[in-house]
C-alpha positions as CSV (number, residue, x, y, z in Angstrom):
1,M,11.0,22.6,-2.6
2,A,10.8,21.5,-6.5
3,S,8.8,18.1,-7.0
4,A,10.3,15.3,-8.8
5,S,9.1,14.0,-12.1
6,P,6.4,11.1,-12.2
7,P,8.4,7.7,-12.8
8,R,6.7,7.7,-16.2
9,A,4.3,9.9,-18.4
10,A,0.9,9.9,-16.0
11,R,-2.3,10.7,-17.3
12,V,-4.8,12.4,-14.7
13,L,-8.4,13.3,-15.2
14,V,-9.7,16.2,-13.7
15,A,-13.6,15.6,-13.5
16,N,-15.3,19.0,-11.9
17,A,-18.4,20.8,-12.7
18,Q,-16.3,24.5,-12.2
19,E,-13.9,25.1,-14.7
20,W,-12.1,27.7,-12.5
21,F,-11.5,24.6,-10.0
22,S,-10.3,22.4,-13.1
23,R,-8.0,25.1,-14.5
24,S,-6.6,25.7,-11.2
25,L,-5.7,21.8,-10.8
26,E,-4.2,21.7,-14.1
27,S,-1.6,24.6,-12.9
28,I,-0.6,22.6,-9.9
29,L,0.0,19.3,-12.1
30,A,1.1,20.7,-15.3
31,P,4.6,21.9,-14.2
32,A,5.0,18.4,-12.8
33,Q,5.2,17.1,-15.8
34,F,1.4,15.1,-15.4
35,T,-0.7,15.0,-18.8
36,V,-4.2,16.6,-17.6
37,V,-7.4,15.5,-19.4
38,R,-10.4,17.8,-18.3
39,A,-14.2,17.1,-18.0
40,Y,-17.0,18.7,-16.9
41,T,-19.6,17.1,-14.6
42,G,-22.8,18.1,-12.7
43,P,-22.6,18.1,-8.9
44,A,-21.1,14.9,-7.5
45,T,-23.4,12.4,-6.1
46,R,-22.7,9.4,-3.6
47,Q,-23.6,6.6,-6.2
48,L,-20.8,8.3,-8.8
49,R,-18.1,8.5,-6.2
50,L,-18.9,4.8,-5.8
51,E,-18.6,4.0,-9.4
52,A,-15.6,5.9,-9.8
53,L,-13.9,4.2,-7.1
54,R,-15.2,0.9,-8.7
55,A,-13.6,1.7,-11.9
56,G,-10.1,2.1,-10.2
57,A,-9.8,5.4,-8.7
58,C,-7.6,5.4,-5.7
59,E,-8.9,8.4,-4.1
60,L,-11.7,11.2,-4.8
61,R,-10.7,15.0,-3.8
62,S,-12.4,18.4,-3.7
63,G,-12.3,21.3,-2.3
64,S,-8.9,23.3,-1.7
65,L,-5.7,21.6,-2.0
66,D,-2.2,21.9,-0.7
67,P,-0.2,21.8,-4.3
68,E,2.8,20.1,-3.1
69,E,1.4,17.7,-0.6
70,F,-1.1,16.9,-3.8
71,V,1.5,16.3,-6.5
72,L,3.8,14.4,-3.9
73,G,1.0,11.9,-2.7
74,L,0.0,11.2,-6.7
75,E,3.5,10.6,-7.4
76,S,3.9,8.4,-4.2
77,R,0.8,6.4,-5.7
78,L,2.4,6.1,-9.3
79,R,5.7,4.8,-7.9
80,S,4.1,2.1,-5.7
81,K,2.0,1.1,-8.6
82,F,4.8,1.0,-11.4
83,D,6.8,-0.9,-8.9
84,A,3.8,-3.6,-9.0
85,D,3.8,-3.7,-12.6
86,R,7.7,-4.1,-12.7
87,A,7.6,-6.8,-10.2
88,R,4.7,-8.8,-11.9
89,D,6.7,-8.2,-15.1
90,G,9.9,-9.5,-13.3
91,G,8.6,-12.8,-11.5
92,L,8.6,-11.2,-8.4
93,T,5.0,-11.7,-7.3
94,D,2.2,-14.3,-6.5
95,P,0.6,-15.5,-9.8
96,A,-2.4,-16.3,-8.0
97,S,-2.5,-12.9,-6.2
98,G,-0.7,-10.5,-7.4
99,V,1.1,-9.7,-4.0
100,Y,4.9,-10.0,-3.6
101,N,6.7,-13.1,-3.3
102,T,9.4,-13.6,-1.0
103,Q,11.6,-12.5,-3.9
104,G,9.6,-9.5,-4.4
105,L,9.6,-8.8,-0.9
106,A,13.4,-9.2,-0.5
107,R,13.7,-6.4,-3.1
108,R,11.1,-4.1,-2.3
109,A,12.7,-4.3,1.4
110,G,16.1,-3.4,0.4
111,E,14.4,-0.4,-1.5
112,I,12.5,0.8,1.4
113,A,15.8,0.3,3.8
114,A,17.7,2.4,1.6
115,A,15.2,4.9,1.2
116,A,14.8,5.2,4.7
117,A,18.7,5.3,5.9
118,R,18.6,8.4,3.0
119,R,15.6,10.2,4.3
120,K,16.5,9.6,8.1
121,V,12.9,8.0,8.6
122,V,11.5,4.6,10.1
123,F,9.5,2.2,8.6
124,A,7.9,-1.0,10.3
125,C,6.4,-4.7,9.8
126,A,3.0,-6.5,10.5
127,V,2.8,-10.3,9.9
128,F,-0.5,-12.1,9.9
129,V,-1.7,-15.6,9.8
130,P,-5.1,-17.4,10.6
131,E,-5.4,-19.0,13.9
132,A,-7.1,-22.1,12.2
133,A,-4.7,-24.5,10.2
134,A,-7.5,-25.4,8.0
135,A,-7.8,-22.0,6.7
136,V,-4.6,-22.0,4.7
137,E,-6.9,-23.0,1.7
138,L,-8.0,-19.8,1.9
139,G,-4.7,-18.3,1.3
140,D,-5.5,-17.0,-2.5
141,R,-8.6,-15.1,-1.0
142,L,-6.6,-13.6,2.0
143,A,-3.8,-12.5,-0.6
144,R,-6.6,-10.5,-2.2
145,A,-8.3,-9.0,0.8
146,F,-4.9,-7.7,2.0
147,K,-3.9,-6.3,-1.3
148,A,-7.4,-4.7,-1.5
149,Q,-7.3,-3.6,2.0
150,A,-3.6,-1.9,2.4
151,R,-2.5,1.5,1.8
152,T,-1.1,2.4,-1.4
153,S,2.3,3.0,0.0
154,D,2.5,-0.1,2.0
155,V,4.2,-3.6,0.1
156,V,1.9,-6.7,0.8
157,A,3.8,-9.8,0.7
158,R,3.1,-13.9,0.8
159,L,5.5,-15.8,3.2
160,G,3.6,-18.8,2.9
161,P,0.4,-20.3,1.8
162,A,-1.6,-18.1,4.3
163,E,1.3,-16.2,5.9
164,F,1.4,-12.3,5.0
165,A,3.7,-9.6,5.3
166,I,3.1,-5.7,5.2
167,L,6.3,-3.3,5.2
168,A,4.7,0.2,5.9
169,P,7.2,2.9,4.8
170,E,7.6,6.0,6.9
171,T,5.8,4.3,9.5
172,D,6.7,4.2,13.8
173,A,5.3,1.8,16.3
174,A,1.8,3.3,16.9
175,G,1.0,3.7,13.5
176,I,2.0,0.0,12.4
177,A,0.1,-1.1,15.7
178,L,-2.9,1.0,14.1
179,L,-2.6,-0.5,10.9
180,A,-2.1,-4.2,11.8
181,D,-5.2,-3.8,14.1
182,R,-7.3,-2.4,11.0
183,L,-6.0,-4.4,8.5
184,A,-6.9,-7.8,10.7
185,R,-10.2,-6.6,11.6
186,V,-11.3,-5.9,8.0
187,V,-9.8,-8.9,6.6
188,E,-11.4,-11.1,9.1
189,G,-14.6,-9.5,8.3
190,A,-14.2,-9.7,4.2
191,I,-13.4,-13.5,4.6
192,G,-16.0,-14.5,7.5
193,G,-18.6,-12.5,5.6
194,N,-18.3,-15.1,2.7
195,G,-19.7,-18.2,4.1
196,H,-16.8,-19.0,6.4
197,G,-18.3,-18.2,9.8
198,T,-16.2,-16.9,12.5
199,F,-12.5,-16.0,11.0
200,R,-9.6,-14.9,13.3
201,L,-5.8,-13.8,12.2
202,R,-3.3,-13.9,14.4
203,A,-1.2,-10.6,14.1
204,A,2.4,-9.1,15.2
205,H,4.5,-5.9,14.3
206,Y,7.7,-4.5,14.6
207,A,8.8,-1.1,14.2
208,L,12.7,0.4,13.9
209,P,12.9,2.5,16.8
210,E,15.1,5.1,15.0
211,P,16.1,5.6,11.3
212,P,18.1,2.9,10.0
213,Q,21.7,2.9,8.9
214,A,22.5,2.0,5.4
215,S,23.9,-1.3,6.4
216,L,20.5,-2.5,7.9
217,D,19.7,-5.8,6.8
218,P,16.5,-4.7,5.3
219,L,14.7,-8.4,6.0
220,L,15.4,-7.5,9.9
221,L,11.7,-6.2,10.5
222,V,10.0,-9.1,8.5
223,T,12.0,-11.6,11.1
224,R,11.3,-9.7,14.3
225,A,7.8,-9.4,13.6
226,R,7.5,-13.2,12.6
227,A,9.3,-13.9,15.8
228,A,6.8,-12.1,17.8
229,L,4.0,-14.0,16.0
230,G,5.7,-17.4,16.9
231,A,5.9,-18.1,13.2
232,I,9.8,-19.0,13.5
233,P,12.2,-19.0,16.3
234,A,13.4,-15.5,17.6
235,P,16.8,-14.8,15.8
């Protein structure tokens, strides 16, 4: 299967002590129209990996790679980044945190639903609100925490002062249950660990049982998940 071109010209830094590995990786990326910059380093240490992640690296890999899987994964991350860039430029994100606002969520939900119908895959949604009403004041911090902990392919949106939705492409019921549980735990830890004592989130989720039709209301999953949470009445 031929891989689609990156959505924009993209540069990939390949840093490895072995020249053969760098050249091999370049042979995978160049046909997919990535620009490759090579650098040679000594053996990787934990500290160097942490510094790379803090500098903005989304993933560090070593050893053998499946060429098609690697390129497709890289292109998916780039599409998500460029989608977020366009949303920010078009007023589709929350200025305080950079996550999608309700207008941005509607647009991205439509895109995800259309892709799911075309590719015949499912997708899912999870929603979160703090248990304590007073925690509404932490909305901006919650937004940043969800954005930091969600997967690159996920859509993070702010529905209210402290209410958030995660749209998860190509994720089934079991997958969204695991994702919702993980996000709730790590975000609770991030907020509670910063001087706010015990902090708890309520979460609910909904997944399509089968691939959608093109006529699907793209926000149906958000509505169903919020209804399960009790944030709004069931439709």
